N, CA, C, O and the ligand as a Tripos MOL2 file, in Angstrom:
@<TRIPOS>MOLECULE
protein
  309   307    78     0     0
PROTEIN
NO_CHARGES

@<TRIPOS>ATOM
      1 N           9.3210   24.0590   74.0260 N.3       1 MET1
      2 CA         10.3360   24.8340   74.7690 C.3       1 MET1
      3 C          11.4800   23.9550   75.1270 C.2       1 MET1
      4 O          11.2820   22.7710   75.4010 O.2       1 MET1
      5 N          12.6140   24.4560   75.1370 N.am      2 GLU2
      6 CA         13.8320   23.6490   75.4570 C.3       2 GLU2
      7 C          13.9470   23.3910   76.8500 C.2       2 GLU2
      8 O          13.5110   24.2130   77.6560 O.2       2 GLU2
      9 N          14.4780   22.3580   77.2110 N.am      3 ASP3
     10 CA         14.7440   21.9740   78.5650 C.3       3 ASP3
     11 C          15.9050   22.8720   79.2300 C.2       3 ASP3
     12 O          17.0400   22.9170   78.7540 O.2       3 ASP3
     13 N          15.5590   23.4890   80.2280 N.am      4 THR4
     14 CA         16.5880   24.2920   80.9240 C.3       4 THR4
     15 C          16.7260   24.0190   82.3210 C.2       4 THR4
     16 O          15.8440   23.3730   82.8860 O.2       4 THR4
     17 N          17.7520   24.4410   82.9630 N.am      5 PHE5
     18 CA         17.9460   24.2600   84.5050 C.3       5 PHE5
     19 C          18.4930   25.6740   84.8490 C.2       5 PHE5
     20 O          19.1270   26.3730   84.0580 O.2       5 PHE5
     21 N          18.1770   26.0060   86.1070 N.am      6 TYR6
     22 CA         18.5300   27.2220   86.6660 C.3       6 TYR6
     23 C          19.9850   27.0690   87.3170 C.2       6 TYR6
     24 O          20.2530   26.2340   88.1810 O.2       6 TYR6
     25 N          20.8490   27.9590   86.8000 N.am      7 CYS7
     26 CA         22.3150   27.8140   87.2370 C.3       7 CYS7
     27 C          22.4980   28.8070   88.3600 C.2       7 CYS7
     28 O          22.3930   30.0070   88.1050 O.2       7 CYS7
     29 N          22.7770   28.3720   89.6460 N.am      8 LEU8
     30 CA         23.0480   29.2090   90.6210 C.3       8 LEU8
     31 C          24.3000   30.0060   90.4890 C.2       8 LEU8
     32 O          24.4280   31.1050   91.0280 O.2       8 LEU8
     33 N          25.2380   29.4300   89.7530 N.am      9 ARG9
     34 CA         26.5290   30.1030   89.6450 C.3       9 ARG9
     35 C          26.4790   31.3260   88.7070 C.2       9 ARG9
     36 O          27.1920   32.3030   88.9350 O.2       9 ARG9
     37 N          25.6690   31.2770   87.6890 N.am     10 CYS10
     38 CA         25.4400   32.2530   86.7230 C.3      10 CYS10
     39 C          24.1720   33.1430   87.0380 C.2      10 CYS10
     40 O          23.9690   34.2170   86.4710 O.2      10 CYS10
     41 N          23.3950   32.6360   87.9320 N.am     11 ASN11
     42 CA         22.1340   33.2750   88.2410 C.3      11 ASN11
     43 C          21.1910   33.4250   86.9390 C.2      11 ASN11
     44 O          20.5270   34.4340   86.6990 O.2      11 ASN11
     45 N          21.2280   32.4060   86.2340 N.am     12 MET12
     46 CA         20.3670   32.4910   84.9940 C.3      12 MET12
     47 C          20.1060   30.9380   84.6020 C.2      12 MET12
     48 O          20.6730   30.0040   85.1690 O.2      12 MET12
     49 N          19.2120   30.8060   83.6010 N.am     13 SER13
     50 CA         18.8490   29.4520   83.0800 C.3      13 SER13
     51 C          19.6390   29.2020   81.9490 C.2      13 SER13
     52 O          19.7730   30.0470   81.0640 O.2      13 SER13
     53 N          20.2120   28.0140   81.9160 N.am     14 HIS14
     54 CA         20.8380   27.5240   80.6430 C.3      14 HIS14
     55 C          20.0820   26.2180   80.1140 C.2      14 HIS14
     56 O          19.3220   25.5270   80.7930 O.2      14 HIS14
     57 N          20.4020   26.0220   78.8790 N.am     15 PRO15
     58 CA         19.8330   24.5860   78.4010 C.3      15 PRO15
     59 C          20.4750   23.4560   79.1280 C.2      15 PRO15
     60 O          21.6300   23.4930   79.5500 O.2      15 PRO15
     61 N          19.7330   22.5400   79.2380 N.am     16 LYS16
     62 CA         20.2970   21.3430   80.0870 C.3      16 LYS16
     63 C          21.5850   20.7260   79.5570 C.2      16 LYS16
     64 O          22.3500   20.0890   80.2810 O.2      16 LYS16
     65 N          21.7900   20.9440   78.2600 N.am     17 SER17
     66 CA         23.1420   20.4550   77.5210 C.3      17 SER17
     67 C          24.3230   21.1510   78.1620 C.2      17 SER17
     68 O          25.4640   20.6910   78.1090 O.2      17 SER17
     69 N          23.9930   22.2970   78.7790 N.am     18 ASP18
     70 CA         25.2590   23.0870   79.2670 C.3      18 ASP18
     71 C          25.6260   22.6890   80.7510 C.2      18 ASP18
     72 O          26.6110   23.1200   81.3520 O.2      18 ASP18
     73 N          24.7470   21.8560   81.2270 N.am     19 LYS19
     74 CA         25.0070   21.3390   82.7320 C.3      19 LYS19
     75 C          26.1140   20.3200   82.6700 C.2      19 LYS19
     76 O          26.1170   19.4300   81.8200 O.2      19 LYS19
     77 N          27.0630   20.4630   83.5910 N.am     20 VAL20
     78 CA         28.1570   19.6840   83.7560 C.3      20 VAL20
     79 C          28.4050   19.3100   85.3000 C.2      20 VAL20
     80 O          28.3150   20.1460   86.2000 O.2      20 VAL20
     81 N          28.6940   18.1020   85.4820 N.am     21 LEU21
     82 CA         29.0510   17.7520   86.8770 C.3      21 LEU21
     83 C          30.6040   17.8680   87.1750 C.2      21 LEU21
     84 O          31.4460   17.3190   86.4660 O.2      21 LEU21
     85 N          30.8780   18.5710   88.1960 N.am     22 ILE22
     86 CA         32.2880   18.9260   88.3790 C.3      22 ILE22
     87 C          32.6400   18.3130   89.7050 C.2      22 ILE22
     88 O          31.7510   18.1040   90.5310 O.2      22 ILE22
     89 N          33.8960   18.0160   89.9470 N.am     23 THR23
     90 CA         34.4230   17.6520   91.3580 C.3      23 THR23
     91 C          35.1890   18.7010   91.8800 C.2      23 THR23
     92 O          36.1860   19.0460   91.2460 O.2      23 THR23
     93 N          34.9030   19.2610   92.9070 N.am     24 THR24
     94 CA         35.6400   20.3270   93.5830 C.3      24 THR24
     95 C          36.9330   19.8080   94.2440 C.2      24 THR24
     96 O          37.1800   18.6210   94.4570 O.2      24 THR24
     97 N          37.7010   20.8270   94.5310 N.am     25 LYS25
     98 CA         39.0850   20.3830   95.2590 C.3      25 LYS25
     99 C          38.8370   19.4980   96.4820 C.2      25 LYS25
    100 O          39.6170   18.5980   96.7910 O.2      25 LYS25
    101 N          37.8030   19.7640   97.1200 N.am     26 GLY26
    102 CA         37.4490   18.8930   98.3810 C.3      26 GLY26
    103 C          36.8840   17.5790   98.1490 C.2      26 GLY26
    104 O          36.5750   16.7990   99.0510 O.2      26 GLY26
    105 N          36.7370   17.3220   96.6860 N.am     27 GLY27
    106 CA         36.1040   15.9800   96.2620 C.3      27 GLY27
    107 C          34.6080   15.9610   96.2270 C.2      27 GLY27
    108 O          33.9940   14.9090   96.0530 O.2      27 GLY27
    109 N          34.0190   17.1100   96.3900 N.am     28 VAL28
    110 CA         32.4930   17.2110   96.4200 C.3      28 VAL28
    111 C          32.0450   17.2890   95.0010 C.2      28 VAL28
    112 O          32.5660   18.1230   94.2610 O.2      28 VAL28
    113 N          31.1400   16.5010   94.5750 N.am     29 ARG29
    114 CA         30.5720   16.6240   93.2560 C.3      29 ARG29
    115 C          29.4860   17.4970   93.2290 C.2      29 ARG29
    116 O          28.5840   17.3330   94.0510 O.2      29 ARG29
    117 N          29.4280   18.4560   92.3610 N.am     30 ARG30
    118 CA         28.3110   19.3670   92.2670 C.3      30 ARG30
    119 C          28.1540   19.8430   90.8700 C.2      30 ARG30
    120 O          29.1140   19.9160   90.1020 O.2      30 ARG30
    121 N          26.8020   20.2030   90.5050 N.am     31 TRP31
    122 CA         26.5190   20.6970   89.1930 C.3      31 TRP31
    123 C          27.0950   22.0330   88.9130 C.2      31 TRP31
    124 O          27.0840   22.9240   89.7620 O.2      31 TRP31
    125 N          27.5760   22.1710   87.7840 N.am     32 SER32
    126 CA         28.0180   23.5210   87.3110 C.3      32 SER32
    127 C          27.5280   23.6180   85.8220 C.2      32 SER32
    128 O          26.6430   22.8950   85.3650 O.2      32 SER32
    129 N          28.1970   24.5900   85.1100 N.am     33 CYS33
    130 CA         27.7900   24.6390   83.6490 C.3      33 CYS33
    131 C          29.0250   24.8740   82.8880 C.2      33 CYS33
    132 O          30.0520   25.3020   83.4150 O.2      33 CYS33
    133 N          28.9080   24.5790   81.6020 N.am     34 ILE34
    134 CA         30.1070   24.7670   80.7510 C.3      34 ILE34
    135 C          30.5280   26.2000   80.7050 C.2      34 ILE34
    136 O          31.6960   26.3670   80.3540 O.2      34 ILE34
    137 N          29.8270   27.2780   80.9860 N.am     35 HIS35
    138 CA         30.1320   28.5990   80.9620 C.3      35 HIS35
    139 C          31.1310   28.8160   81.9860 C.2      35 HIS35
    140 O          32.1680   29.4380   81.7530 O.2      35 HIS35
    141 N          30.8020   28.2430   83.2910 N.am     36 ARG36
    142 CA         31.7660   28.5500   84.4140 C.3      36 ARG36
    143 C          33.0230   27.7360   84.2290 C.2      36 ARG36
    144 O          34.0940   28.2120   84.6050 O.2      36 ARG36
    145 N          32.9660   26.5720   83.6890 N.am     37 VAL37
    146 CA         34.1150   25.8190   83.5370 C.3      37 VAL37
    147 C          35.0300   26.5430   82.4670 C.2      37 VAL37
    148 O          36.2430   26.6740   82.6340 O.2      37 VAL37
    149 N          34.3760   26.9840   81.4010 N.am     38 LYS38
    150 CA         35.1960   27.6880   80.3690 C.3      38 LYS38
    151 C          35.8250   28.9430   81.0010 C.2      38 LYS38
    152 O          37.0150   29.1970   80.8140 O.2      38 LYS38
    153 N          35.0380   29.7180   81.7390 N.am     39 ALA39
    154 CA         35.4440   30.9730   82.3110 C.3      39 ALA39
    155 C          36.6600   30.7500   83.1520 C.2      39 ALA39
    156 O          37.5940   31.5510   83.1100 O.2      39 ALA39
    157 N          36.6800   29.6920   83.9140 N.am     40 LYS40
    158 CA         37.6380   29.3530   84.8090 C.3      40 LYS40
    159 C          38.9660   29.1240   84.0690 C.2      40 LYS40
    160 O          40.0210   29.6560   84.4150 O.2      40 LYS40
    161 N          38.8310   28.2760   83.0050 N.am     41 LYS41
    162 CA         39.9710   28.0590   82.1290 C.3      41 LYS41
    163 C          40.6090   29.2160   81.5060 C.2      41 LYS41
    164 O          41.8300   29.2780   81.3650 O.2      41 LYS41
    165 N          39.7180   30.2300   81.0920 N.am     42 ASP42
    166 CA         40.1260   31.4370   80.4320 C.3      42 ASP42
    167 C          40.9250   32.2090   81.4730 C.2      42 ASP42
    168 O          42.0130   32.7270   81.2210 O.2      42 ASP42
    169 N          40.3140   32.2550   82.6670 N.am     43 ASP43
    170 CA         40.9810   33.1010   83.8150 C.3      43 ASP43
    171 C          42.3870   32.6050   83.9750 C.2      43 ASP43
    172 O          43.3550   33.3650   83.9480 O.2      43 ASP43
    173 N          42.4700   31.3180   84.1410 N.am     44 GLN44
    174 CA         43.8190   30.6380   84.2780 C.3      44 GLN44
    175 C          44.7410   31.1180   83.1410 C.2      44 GLN44
    176 O          45.8590   31.5660   83.3930 O.2      44 GLN44
    177 N          44.2810   31.0230   81.9350 N.am     45 ALA45
    178 CA         45.2680   31.2680   80.7970 C.3      45 ALA45
    179 C          45.5980   32.7970   80.9310 C.2      45 ALA45
    180 O          46.7460   33.2070   80.7610 O.2      45 ALA45
    181 N          44.5900   33.5930   81.2290 N.am     46 VAL46
    182 CA         44.8830   35.0980   81.3330 C.3      46 VAL46
    183 C          45.8960   35.3980   82.4290 C.2      46 VAL46
    184 O          46.8150   36.1920   82.2280 O.2      46 VAL46
    185 N          45.7310   34.7640   83.5880 N.am     47 SER47
    186 CA         46.5950   35.0470   84.6450 C.3      47 SER47
    187 C          47.9120   34.4660   84.4230 C.2      47 SER47
    188 O          48.8880   35.0360   84.9110 O.2      47 SER47
    189 N          48.0640   33.3150   83.6930 N.am     48 ASP48
    190 CA         49.3640   32.8720   83.3520 C.3      48 ASP48
    191 C          50.0480   33.7800   82.4100 C.2      48 ASP48
    192 O          51.2370   34.0500   82.5830 O.2      48 ASP48
    193 N          49.3360   34.2960   81.3700 N.am     49 ALA49
    194 CA         49.9520   35.3200   80.4370 C.3      49 ALA49
    195 C          50.3300   36.4950   81.1750 C.2      49 ALA49
    196 O          51.4130   37.0290   80.9340 O.2      49 ALA49
    197 N          49.5270   36.9670   82.0760 N.am     50 PHE50
    198 CA         49.7470   38.1320   82.9090 C.3      50 PHE50
    199 C          51.0680   37.8930   83.7410 C.2      50 PHE50
    200 O          51.9670   38.7340   83.7410 O.2      50 PHE50
    201 N          51.1420   36.8090   84.3920 N.am     51 GLY51
    202 CA         52.2820   36.4670   85.1030 C.3      51 GLY51
    203 C          53.6040   36.6460   84.2800 C.2      51 GLY51
    204 O          54.5640   37.3090   84.6730 O.2      51 GLY51
    205 N          53.5360   36.0050   83.1450 N.am     52 LYS52
    206 CA         54.6510   36.0130   82.1630 C.3      52 LYS52
    207 C          55.0750   37.3450   81.8280 C.2      52 LYS52
    208 O          56.2710   37.6340   81.8630 O.2      52 LYS52
    209 N          54.1290   38.2410   81.4840 N.am     53 THR53
    210 CA         54.3230   39.6600   81.0920 C.3      53 THR53
    211 C          55.0310   40.3340   82.2570 C.2      53 THR53
    212 O          56.0540   40.9810   82.0380 O.2      53 THR53
    213 N          54.5540   40.2190   83.4430 N.am     54 VAL54
    214 CA         55.1680   40.8200   84.6770 C.3      54 VAL54
    215 C          56.6200   40.4210   84.8560 C.2      54 VAL54
    216 O          57.4940   41.2590   85.0770 O.2      54 VAL54
    217 N          56.8500   39.1410   84.7560 N.am     55 THR55
    218 CA         58.2790   38.6280   84.8320 C.3      55 THR55
    219 C          59.0630   39.2520   83.7880 C.2      55 THR55
    220 O          60.1320   39.7880   84.0790 O.2      55 THR55
    221 N          58.6260   39.2340   82.5850 N.am     56 GLU56
    222 CA         59.4250   39.8200   81.4710 C.3      56 GLU56
    223 C          59.7350   41.3230   81.7350 C.2      56 GLU56
    224 O          60.8410   41.8410   81.5820 O.2      56 GLU56
    225 N          58.6360   41.9310   82.1400 N.am     57 ARG57
    226 CA         58.7800   43.4210   82.4360 C.3      57 ARG57
    227 C          59.7340   43.6560   83.5740 C.2      57 ARG57
    228 O          60.4720   44.6410   83.5660 O.2      57 ARG57
    229 N          59.7400   42.8010   84.5310 N.am     58 ASN58
    230 CA         60.5980   43.0200   85.7390 C.3      58 ASN58
    231 C          62.0300   42.8580   85.2430 C.2      58 ASN58
    232 O          62.9310   43.6480   85.5220 O.2      58 ASN58
    233 N          62.1690   41.7820   84.4920 N.am     59 LYS59
    234 CA         63.5290   41.6270   83.9610 C.3      59 LYS59
    235 C          64.1020   42.7470   83.1530 C.2      59 LYS59
    236 O          65.2700   43.1030   83.3110 O.2      59 LYS59
    237 N          63.2700   43.3270   82.2620 N.am     60 ALA60
    238 CA         63.5800   44.4790   81.3070 C.3      60 ALA60
    239 C          63.9870   45.6090   82.3630 C.2      60 ALA60
    240 O          64.9900   46.3130   82.2470 O.2      60 ALA60
    241 N          63.0760   45.6770   83.3950 N.am     61 LEU61
    242 CA         63.1970   46.8820   84.1980 C.3      61 LEU61
    243 C          64.5370   46.8800   84.9870 C.2      61 LEU61
    244 O          65.2450   47.8810   85.1000 O.2      61 LEU61
    245 N          64.8030   45.7330   85.4910 N.am     62 SER62
    246 CA         66.1010   45.5840   86.3240 C.3      62 SER62
    247 C          67.2840   45.7360   85.4600 C.2      62 SER62
    248 O          68.3020   46.2460   85.9260 O.2      62 SER62
    249 N          67.2260   45.2940   84.1180 N.am     63 LYS63
    250 CA         68.2750   45.5860   83.1890 C.3      63 LYS63
    251 C          68.4750   47.1000   82.9690 C.2      63 LYS63
    252 O          69.5980   47.5990   82.8960 O.2      63 LYS63
    253 N          67.2880   47.8330   82.8640 N.am     64 GLU64
    254 CA         67.3340   49.1930   82.7130 C.3      64 GLU64
    255 C          68.0090   50.0100   83.8040 C.2      64 GLU64
    256 O          68.7720   50.9580   83.6150 O.2      64 GLU64
    257 N          67.6020   49.4850   85.0330 N.am     65 ILE65
    258 CA         68.0500   50.0740   86.2260 C.3      65 ILE65
    259 C          69.5830   49.8570   86.3350 C.2      65 ILE65
    260 O          70.3400   50.7510   86.7120 O.2      65 ILE65
    261 N          69.9760   48.6560   85.9940 N.am     66 ALA66
    262 CA         71.4350   48.2010   86.0320 C.3      66 ALA66
    263 C          72.3220   49.1510   85.0910 C.2      66 ALA66
    264 O          73.4120   49.6230   85.4120 O.2      66 ALA66
    265 N          71.6430   49.3510   83.8430 N.am     67 LYS67
    266 CA         72.3290   50.0770   82.8840 C.3      67 LYS67
    267 C          72.3080   51.6620   83.3240 C.2      67 LYS67
    268 O          73.3210   52.3200   83.0860 O.2      67 LYS67
    269 N          71.3640   52.1920   83.8580 N.am     68 SER68
    270 CA         71.2450   53.5060   84.0990 C.3      68 SER68
    271 C          72.2490   53.8160   85.2900 C.2      68 SER68
    272 O          72.9990   54.7920   85.2460 O.2      68 SER68
    273 N          72.2200   52.9640   86.3150 N.am     69 SER69
    274 CA         73.2220   53.1200   87.3820 C.3      69 SER69
    275 C          74.6740   53.0940   87.0000 C.2      69 SER69
    276 O          75.5270   53.7740   87.5690 O.2      69 SER69
    277 N          74.9190   52.2240   85.9490 N.am     70 LEU70
    278 CA         76.2530   52.0740   85.3270 C.3      70 LEU70
    279 C          76.5150   53.3890   84.7190 C.2      70 LEU70
    280 O          77.5740   53.9680   84.9640 O.2      70 LEU70
    281 N          75.5980   53.9170   83.9190 N.am     71 ASN71
    282 CA         75.8720   55.1690   83.1760 C.3      71 ASN71
    283 C          76.1520   56.2920   84.1490 C.2      71 ASN71
    284 O          77.0280   57.1360   83.9540 O.2      71 ASN71
    285 N          75.3140   56.2550   85.2720 N.am     72 GLU72
    286 CA         75.5720   57.3300   86.2720 C.3      72 GLU72
    287 C          77.0760   57.2400   86.8910 C.2      72 GLU72
    288 O          77.7530   58.2450   87.1060 O.2      72 GLU72
    289 N          77.4630   56.0640   87.1210 N.am     73 ASN73
    290 CA         78.7930   55.8610   87.6790 C.3      73 ASN73
    291 C          79.8600   56.3550   86.6090 C.2      73 ASN73
    292 O          80.8700   56.9640   86.9630 O.2      73 ASN73
    293 N          79.6040   56.0870   85.4040 N.am     74 LEU74
    294 CA         80.5340   56.5800   84.4230 C.3      74 LEU74
    295 C          80.5530   58.0540   84.2350 C.2      74 LEU74
    296 O          81.5930   58.6120   83.8860 O.2      74 LEU74
    297 N          79.4750   58.6990   84.4450 N.am     75 TYR75
    298 CA         79.2690   60.0530   84.3670 C.3      75 TYR75
    299 C          80.0300   60.7580   85.4640 C.2      75 TYR75
    300 O          80.6510   61.8050   85.2790 O.2      75 TYR75
    301 N          79.9400   60.0970   86.6630 N.am     76 LYS76
    302 CA         80.5920   60.7230   87.7630 C.3      76 LYS76
    303 C          82.1020   60.7330   87.6960 C.2      76 LYS76
    304 O          82.7630   61.5820   88.2930 O.2      76 LYS76
    305 N          82.6350   59.7730   86.9610 N.am     77 ARG77
    306 CA         84.0940   59.6510   86.8980 C.3      77 ARG77
    307 C          84.7440   60.8190   86.1180 C.2      77 ARG77
    308 O          85.9660   60.8630   85.9750 O.2      77 ARG77
    309 ZN         25.8960   28.7550   84.5380 Zn       78 ZN78
@<TRIPOS>BOND
     1     1     2 1
     2     2     3 1
     3     3     4 2
     4     3     5 am
     5     5     6 1
     6     6     7 1
     7     7     8 2
     8     7     9 am
     9     9    10 1
    10    10    11 1
    11    11    12 2
    12    11    13 am
    13    13    14 1
    14    14    15 1
    15    15    16 2
    16    15    17 am
    17    17    18 1
    18    18    19 1
    19    19    20 2
    20    19    21 am
    21    21    22 1
    22    22    23 1
    23    23    24 2
    24    23    25 am
    25    25    26 1
    26    26    27 1
    27    27    28 2
    28    27    29 am
    29    29    30 1
    30    30    31 1
    31    31    32 2
    32    31    33 am
    33    33    34 1
    34    34    35 1
    35    35    36 2
    36    35    37 am
    37    37    38 1
    38    38    39 1
    39    39    40 2
    40    39    41 am
    41    41    42 1
    42    42    43 1
    43    43    44 2
    44    43    45 am
    45    45    46 1
    46    46    47 1
    47    47    48 2
    48    47    49 am
    49    49    50 1
    50    50    51 1
    51    51    52 2
    52    51    53 am
    53    53    54 1
    54    54    55 1
    55    55    56 2
    56    55    57 am
    57    57    58 1
    58    58    59 1
    59    59    60 2
    60    59    61 am
    61    61    62 1
    62    62    63 1
    63    63    64 2
    64    63    65 am
    65    65    66 1
    66    66    67 1
    67    67    68 2
    68    67    69 am
    69    69    70 1
    70    70    71 1
    71    71    72 2
    72    71    73 am
    73    73    74 1
    74    74    75 1
    75    75    76 2
    76    75    77 am
    77    77    78 1
    78    78    79 1
    79    79    80 2
    80    79    81 am
    81    81    82 1
    82    82    83 1
    83    83    84 2
    84    83    85 am
    85    85    86 1
    86    86    87 1
    87    87    88 2
    88    87    89 am
    89    89    90 1
    90    90    91 1
    91    91    92 2
    92    91    93 am
    93    93    94 1
    94    94    95 1
    95    95    96 2
    96    95    97 am
    97    97    98 1
    98    98    99 1
    99    99   100 2
   100    99   101 am
   101   101   102 1
   102   102   103 1
   103   103   104 2
   104   103   105 am
   105   105   106 1
   106   106   107 1
   107   107   108 2
   108   107   109 am
   109   109   110 1
   110   110   111 1
   111   111   112 2
   112   111   113 am
   113   113   114 1
   114   114   115 1
   115   115   116 2
   116   115   117 am
   117   117   118 1
   118   118   119 1
   119   119   120 2
   120   119   121 am
   121   121   122 1
   122   122   123 1
   123   123   124 2
   124   123   125 am
   125   125   126 1
   126   126   127 1
   127   127   128 2
   128   127   129 am
   129   129   130 1
   130   130   131 1
   131   131   132 2
   132   131   133 am
   133   133   134 1
   134   134   135 1
   135   135   136 2
   136   135   137 am
   137   137   138 1
   138   138   139 1
   139   139   140 2
   140   139   141 am
   141   141   142 1
   142   142   143 1
   143   143   144 2
   144   143   145 am
   145   145   146 1
   146   146   147 1
   147   147   148 2
   148   147   149 am
   149   149   150 1
   150   150   151 1
   151   151   152 2
   152   151   153 am
   153   153   154 1
   154   154   155 1
   155   155   156 2
   156   155   157 am
   157   157   158 1
   158   158   159 1
   159   159   160 2
   160   159   161 am
   161   161   162 1
   162   162   163 1
   163   163   164 2
   164   163   165 am
   165   165   166 1
   166   166   167 1
   167   167   168 2
   168   167   169 am
   169   169   170 1
   170   170   171 1
   171   171   172 2
   172   171   173 am
   173   173   174 1
   174   174   175 1
   175   175   176 2
   176   175   177 am
   177   177   178 1
   178   178   179 1
   179   179   180 2
   180   179   181 am
   181   181   182 1
   182   182   183 1
   183   183   184 2
   184   183   185 am
   185   185   186 1
   186   186   187 1
   187   187   188 2
   188   187   189 am
   189   189   190 1
   190   190   191 1
   191   191   192 2
   192   191   193 am
   193   193   194 1
   194   194   195 1
   195   195   196 2
   196   195   197 am
   197   197   198 1
   198   198   199 1
   199   199   200 2
   200   199   201 am
   201   201   202 1
   202   202   203 1
   203   203   204 2
   204   203   205 am
   205   205   206 1
   206   206   207 1
   207   207   208 2
   208   207   209 am
   209   209   210 1
   210   210   211 1
   211   211   212 2
   212   211   213 am
   213   213   214 1
   214   214   215 1
   215   215   216 2
   216   215   217 am
   217   217   218 1
   218   218   219 1
   219   219   220 2
   220   219   221 am
   221   221   222 1
   222   222   223 1
   223   223   224 2
   224   223   225 am
   225   225   226 1
   226   226   227 1
   227   227   228 2
   228   227   229 am
   229   229   230 1
   230   230   231 1
   231   231   232 2
   232   231   233 am
   233   233   234 1
   234   234   235 1
   235   235   236 2
   236   235   237 am
   237   237   238 1
   238   238   239 1
   239   239   240 2
   240   239   241 am
   241   241   242 1
   242   242   243 1
   243   243   244 2
   244   243   245 am
   245   245   246 1
   246   246   247 1
   247   247   248 2
   248   247   249 am
   249   249   250 1
   250   250   251 1
   251   251   252 2
   252   251   253 am
   253   253   254 1
   254   254   255 1
   255   255   256 2
   256   255   257 am
   257   257   258 1
   258   258   259 1
   259   259   260 2
   260   259   261 am
   261   261   262 1
   262   262   263 1
   263   263   264 2
   264   263   265 am
   265   265   266 1
   266   266   267 1
   267   267   268 2
   268   267   269 am
   269   269   270 1
   270   270   271 1
   271   271   272 2
   272   271   273 am
   273   273   274 1
   274   274   275 1
   275   275   276 2
   276   275   277 am
   277   277   278 1
   278   278   279 1
   279   279   280 2
   280   279   281 am
   281   281   282 1
   282   282   283 1
   283   283   284 2
   284   283   285 am
   285   285   286 1
   286   286   287 1
   287   287   288 2
   288   287   289 am
   289   289   290 1
   290   290   291 1
   291   291   292 2
   292   291   293 am
   293   293   294 1
   294   294   295 1
   295   295   296 2
   296   295   297 am
   297   297   298 1
   298   298   299 1
   299   299   300 2
   300   299   301 am
   301   301   302 1
   302   302   303 1
   303   303   304 2
   304   303   305 am
   305   305   306 1
   306   306   307 1
   307   307   308 2
@<TRIPOS>SUBSTRUCTURE
     1 MET1         2 RESIDUE 1 A MET
     2 GLU2         6 RESIDUE 1 A GLU
     3 ASP3        10 RESIDUE 1 A ASP
     4 THR4        14 RESIDUE 1 A THR
     5 PHE5        18 RESIDUE 1 A PHE
     6 TYR6        22 RESIDUE 1 A TYR
     7 CYS7        26 RESIDUE 1 A CYS
     8 LEU8        30 RESIDUE 1 A LEU
     9 ARG9        34 RESIDUE 1 A ARG
    10 CYS10       38 RESIDUE 1 A CYS
    11 ASN11       42 RESIDUE 1 A ASN
    12 MET12       46 RESIDUE 1 A MET
    13 SER13       50 RESIDUE 1 A SER
    14 HIS14       54 RESIDUE 1 A HIS
    15 PRO15       58 RESIDUE 1 A PRO
    16 LYS16       62 RESIDUE 1 A LYS
    17 SER17       66 RESIDUE 1 A SER
    18 ASP18       70 RESIDUE 1 A ASP
    19 LYS19       74 RESIDUE 1 A LYS
    20 VAL20       78 RESIDUE 1 A VAL
    21 LEU21       82 RESIDUE 1 A LEU
    22 ILE22       86 RESIDUE 1 A ILE
    23 THR23       90 RESIDUE 1 A THR
    24 THR24       94 RESIDUE 1 A THR
    25 LYS25       98 RESIDUE 1 A LYS
    26 GLY26      102 RESIDUE 1 A GLY
    27 GLY27      106 RESIDUE 1 A GLY
    28 VAL28      110 RESIDUE 1 A VAL
    29 ARG29      114 RESIDUE 1 A ARG
    30 ARG30      118 RESIDUE 1 A ARG
    31 TRP31      122 RESIDUE 1 A TRP
    32 SER32      126 RESIDUE 1 A SER
    33 CYS33      130 RESIDUE 1 A CYS
    34 ILE34      134 RESIDUE 1 A ILE
    35 HIS35      138 RESIDUE 1 A HIS
    36 ARG36      142 RESIDUE 1 A ARG
    37 VAL37      146 RESIDUE 1 A VAL
    38 LYS38      150 RESIDUE 1 A LYS
    39 ALA39      154 RESIDUE 1 A ALA
    40 LYS40      158 RESIDUE 1 A LYS
    41 LYS41      162 RESIDUE 1 A LYS
    42 ASP42      166 RESIDUE 1 A ASP
    43 ASP43      170 RESIDUE 1 A ASP
    44 GLN44      174 RESIDUE 1 A GLN
    45 ALA45      178 RESIDUE 1 A ALA
    46 VAL46      182 RESIDUE 1 A VAL
    47 SER47      186 RESIDUE 1 A SER
    48 ASP48      190 RESIDUE 1 A ASP
    49 ALA49      194 RESIDUE 1 A ALA
    50 PHE50      198 RESIDUE 1 A PHE
    51 GLY51      202 RESIDUE 1 A GLY
    52 LYS52      206 RESIDUE 1 A LYS
    53 THR53      210 RESIDUE 1 A THR
    54 VAL54      214 RESIDUE 1 A VAL
    55 THR55      218 RESIDUE 1 A THR
    56 GLU56      222 RESIDUE 1 A GLU
    57 ARG57      226 RESIDUE 1 A ARG
    58 ASN58      230 RESIDUE 1 A ASN
    59 LYS59      234 RESIDUE 1 A LYS
    60 ALA60      238 RESIDUE 1 A ALA
    61 LEU61      242 RESIDUE 1 A LEU
    62 SER62      246 RESIDUE 1 A SER
    63 LYS63      250 RESIDUE 1 A LYS
    64 GLU64      254 RESIDUE 1 A GLU
    65 ILE65      258 RESIDUE 1 A ILE
    66 ALA66      262 RESIDUE 1 A ALA
    67 LYS67      266 RESIDUE 1 A LYS
    68 SER68      270 RESIDUE 1 A SER
    69 SER69      274 RESIDUE 1 A SER
    70 LEU70      278 RESIDUE 1 A LEU
    71 ASN71      282 RESIDUE 1 A ASN
    72 GLU72      286 RESIDUE 1 A GLU
    73 ASN73      290 RESIDUE 1 A ASN
    74 LEU74      294 RESIDUE 1 A LEU
    75 TYR75      298 RESIDUE 1 A TYR
    76 LYS76      302 RESIDUE 1 A LYS
    77 ARG77      306 RESIDUE 1 A ARG
    78 ZN78       309 GROUP 0 **** ****
């Protein structure tokens, strides 16, 4: 049987090779697993991409608003 450890973060057992020692923001060293570390990185990438999308969308939206209010003004004349 493969050597495993019980991961409190995932609430499941992983092979011992998945165990990693991390240092938290507070400087505390604790055991985690590569799954958590990877998930955290993915989350960061996703939220970065999401932030960029929102910024682009807001830019496009404000351009649209500027255009439409300009058209309205032209129409009123
Ligand atoms: Zn885990």
